[in-house]
C-alpha positions, 0 to 999 in steps of 0.5 A, spaced: 122 400 555 115 399 553 110 403 557 106 399 562 099 396 560 093 401 562 088 399 567 081 402 563 077 405 569 076 412 572 081 416 574 080 419 580 086 424 580 082 430 577 088 433 573 090 426 571 083 425 569 083 432 565 090 431 561 088 424 559 081 427 556 085 432 552 090 428 549 085 422 548 080 427 545 085 430 540 087 423 538 080 421 537 078 427 533 085 426 528 083 419 527 075 421 525 078 426 520 083 421 517 078 416 516 073 421 512 079 423 508 082 416 506 076 412 506 071 418 503 066 416 508 060 420 511 063 422 519 060 425 525 063 425 532 060 428 538 064 428 545 061 431 551 066 432 557 065 431 564 063 438 565 058 438 559 063 442 554 061 439 547 066 438 542 064 435 535 067 433 528 063 432 521 066 431 515 060 434 511 055 437 516 053 435 523 046 436 521 047 432 515 050 426 519 044 426 524 039 427 519 042 421 515 042 417 521 035 418 524 033 416 516 036 410 516 035 409 523 028 409 521 028 405 515 031 399 519 025 399 524 020 399 518 024 393 514 023 389 521 015 390 520 012 387 513 007 392 512 012 398 514 016 395 508 011 395 503 010 402 505 017 404 505 018 401 497 012 405 495 014 411 497 021 410 494 018 408 488 014 415 488 019 418 490 024 415 484 018 417 479 018 424 481 026 424 480 025 422 473 019 426 471 023 432 474 029 430 469 026 429 463 022 435 463 029 439 464 032 435 458 026 437 454 027 444 456 035 444 455 033 442 448 029 448 447 022 444 448 016 446 453 018 453 454 011 456 454 010 455 462 017 459 464 018 466 467 023 470 464 027 468 470 027 461 469 029 462 462 035 466 464 037 460 469 036 456 463 040 460 458 046 460 464 046 453 464 046 452 457 052 457 457 055 453 462 054 446 459 057 450 453 062 452 455 064 446 459 063 442 451 068 447 448 073 446 453 073 439 453 073 439 445 079 444 446 083 439 451 082 433 446 084 437 440 091 439 443 092 432 445 091 430 438 096 436 436 100 433 441 100 426 439 101 428 432 107 433 433 110 427 436 109 423 430 111 428 425 118 428 430 118 420 430 117 420 422 122 425 421 127 422 425 126 416 422 127 419 415 134 421 417 136 414 420 133 411 413 138 416 409 144 416 413 143 408 412 142 409 404 148 414 404 152 408 408 150 403 403 152 407 397 159 408 399 159 400 401 157 399 394 162 404 391 167 401 395 166 394 392 165 397 385 172 400 386 175 394 388 171 389 383 173 393 376 179 396 379 184 391 375 179 393 369 180 400 369 187 399 370 187 396 363 182 401 360 187 406 362 193 403 359 190 401 353 187 409 353 194 411 354 197 407 347 199 412 341 194 411 335 198 410 328 195 411 322 197 410 314 197 417 310 197 414 304 189 414 303 188 407 307 187 406 314 191 400 319 185 397 320 181 397 314 178 391 311 181 388 305 177 385 299 180 381 294 176 380 287 178 376 281 178 381 274 177 379 268 183 378 263 184 384 259 184 382 251 190 385 248 193 384 241 200 383 243 201 379 249 205 383 254 212 380 257 212 375 252 206 371 256 202 366 252 196 369 249 191 365 253 194 366 259 189 368 265 192 375 268 189 375 276 188 382 278 187 384 285 183 390 288 184 393 294 177 396 297 
């Protein structure tokens, strides 16, 4: 069963009033702290109990919060009056010019210019600032270089892994090509092997089996007497093997 609605009025019982004050004060302080952290707000809270006891909370410092409040309140009242508004903006412009001049002087000093009017202590402070700046620059540079090295190492490992995969694919393609060649030229290889296994025959009487044979007509020889009772005018056909 839910709680009933509480009537917002003064609690007559002093004990109950003190207990309620303690609970709600702690809750209000907690909410103020959460508001300053979650929303990045500058919060200042001041509580006075019925006995005159002070409870306060400030995200930065109570003096800072109060000074800022008084300044903004004064500016708000000044903006309501046109003459006061002109004076306000003149003061703001003068303040901004002064800040710009200070920043320009600081920049020139950091660049090593206009150091004649500085004392030894000022130069030492300037040197400390430069050392701190140089240290920050070096740290940032080292961080960037480390990130680049890390990225290049990752890229190198990735390329190495890709090379391994490509070598595996190349080896697989080579094996597939070898299998296809064995399938395509298998019968030819068998025929060549059978041909190679056949014996080679040669003729020993100074003639080769596959040597070319040339036929040539020879002129008839003149004999005083016909041979084998052939006519004298008979033409003798002679065959020569080359």
